[in-house]
C-alpha positions in Angstrom: 76.2 71.3 101.0 73.2 70.7 98.8 71.5 67.3 98.7 71.2 66.2 95.1 68.7 63.5 94.4 66.3 62.0 91.9 62.9 61.3 93.4 60.3 59.2 91.6 57.1 57.3 91.9 56.5 54.1 89.9 53.0 53.2 88.6 52.4 49.9 86.8 49.2 49.4 84.7 48.2 46.0 83.4 46.5 46.7 80.1 45.3 44.2 77.4 48.4 44.7 75.2 50.7 47.5 74.0 49.4 47.5 70.5 47.9 50.8 69.2 44.5 49.0 68.9 44.5 48.4 72.7 46.4 51.4 74.1 47.5 54.8 73.2 49.7 57.2 75.2 49.8 61.0 75.0 52.1 63.5 76.8 50.4 66.8 77.6 52.6 69.9 77.7 51.3 73.4 77.8 47.8 72.1 76.8 49.2 70.4 73.7 48.8 66.7 73.4 51.5 64.6 71.6 51.1 60.8 71.1 54.1 58.7 72.1 54.8 55.0 71.3 54.3 52.3 74.0 57.9 51.2 73.9 60.7 52.7 76.0 60.4 56.5 76.1 61.3 59.5 78.2 59.3 62.7 78.4 60.7 65.9 79.9 58.8 68.5 81.7 55.2 67.5 81.0 52.0 68.5 82.7 50.4 65.1 82.5 50.3 61.8 80.7 47.1 60.3 79.3 46.9 56.5 78.7 43.9 55.5 76.7 42.8 51.9 77.4 40.8 51.4 74.2 39.6 47.9 75.2 37.9 49.1 78.4 37.1 52.6 77.1 39.0 54.3 80.0 41.3 57.2 80.0 44.0 57.0 82.8 45.4 60.4 83.5 48.7 60.9 85.5 49.2 64.5 86.5 51.1 66.7 89.0 51.0 70.2 90.3 54.6 70.5 89.2 56.1 69.8 85.8 57.4 66.3 85.8 59.5 64.0 83.8 58.1 60.5 82.9 59.8 57.3 81.9 57.5 54.9 80.1 58.5 51.3 79.4 56.7 48.0 78.8 57.2 45.2 81.3 57.7 41.9 79.3 58.6 38.4 80.1 60.6 36.1 77.7 59.6 32.5 77.2 60.5 29.8 74.9 57.8 28.6 72.6 58.2 26.2 69.7 62.0 26.5 69.8 62.2 30.3 69.7 62.2 33.0 72.4 59.1 35.1 72.5 58.5 38.4 74.4 55.1 38.6 76.2 53.7 41.9 77.3 52.7 41.9 81.0 52.1 45.6 81.9 53.3 49.2 81.3 55.5 50.9 83.8 55.4 54.7 84.2 57.9 56.4 86.5 57.1 60.1 87.3 60.3 61.7 88.6 61.9 65.0 89.5 65.6 65.9 89.8 66.0 67.9 93.1 68.7 70.0 94.8 67.8 70.8 98.4 69.7 72.8 101.1 69.8 71.2 104.5 66.7 73.1 105.8 64.7 72.9 102.5 61.6 70.8 101.9 59.9 69.8 98.7 56.4 68.8 98.0 54.5 67.7 94.9 51.0 66.2 94.4 50.7 63.4 91.9 47.3 62.2 90.9 45.8 59.3 89.0 42.4 59.9 87.4 40.2 57.3 85.7 37.7 58.5 83.2 35.2 56.1 81.7 33.9 56.9 78.2 30.8 55.5 76.5 32.1 56.1 73.0 35.6 56.0 71.5 38.4 57.8 73.3 
């Protein structure tokens, strides 16, 4: 009987904010880059994810030697201020995952990398 599982690795990045002035996220698939919003998203079968930290002028690149699916979601806390509830951005969570089916003697391997690229000018 095959082992069916969903394997993933979670990466949390604390950036200045999730506003487009502070951070932009791009999914790269077959050398085409598509911008995605910083709120909850799921991306299927991508080659990499590029997170542009515009405040620090750094590109953060998540990539794998296998196509991967990525869940992206903001981590927020809720606090009460001046009589109303307010959501405060804490970080961004990225879960790189693969859905697997393995026979009893099978093995599976993937290389996941995180690359930081500093830019002197705009990203």
